[in-house]
Steps between C-alpha positions, in 0.01 A plus 500: 500500500294271272181627661612857438561421133160342468351815649697719255374283206140543617558875538634523142181329380284749691705798387496391138120474507485843666733640233286368222186651659674835564626515140159417363354782706782742400613541863866561417614596848341185644659298222844629596435401864418145389813484290712623789360233732541228238865601448562478875353152515678383187831628636456284813401200289805558275735518799352177638543318165859623465574377851348159420698485173825580682430233763426244231815591307718474809382139562663374179 
């Protein structure tokens, strides 16, 4: 799972750079695609962090 999260983090970096480029070039449809992909990755990262938080909380 940790490797997956690392991959998602790298993807967010790539998508954010793509988003910036697309916005600078006024490619709105492409910008929306980058946002969609970033949201998908961020959702997975969020779920992972919530799971880790719950595990840590249950240890105390």
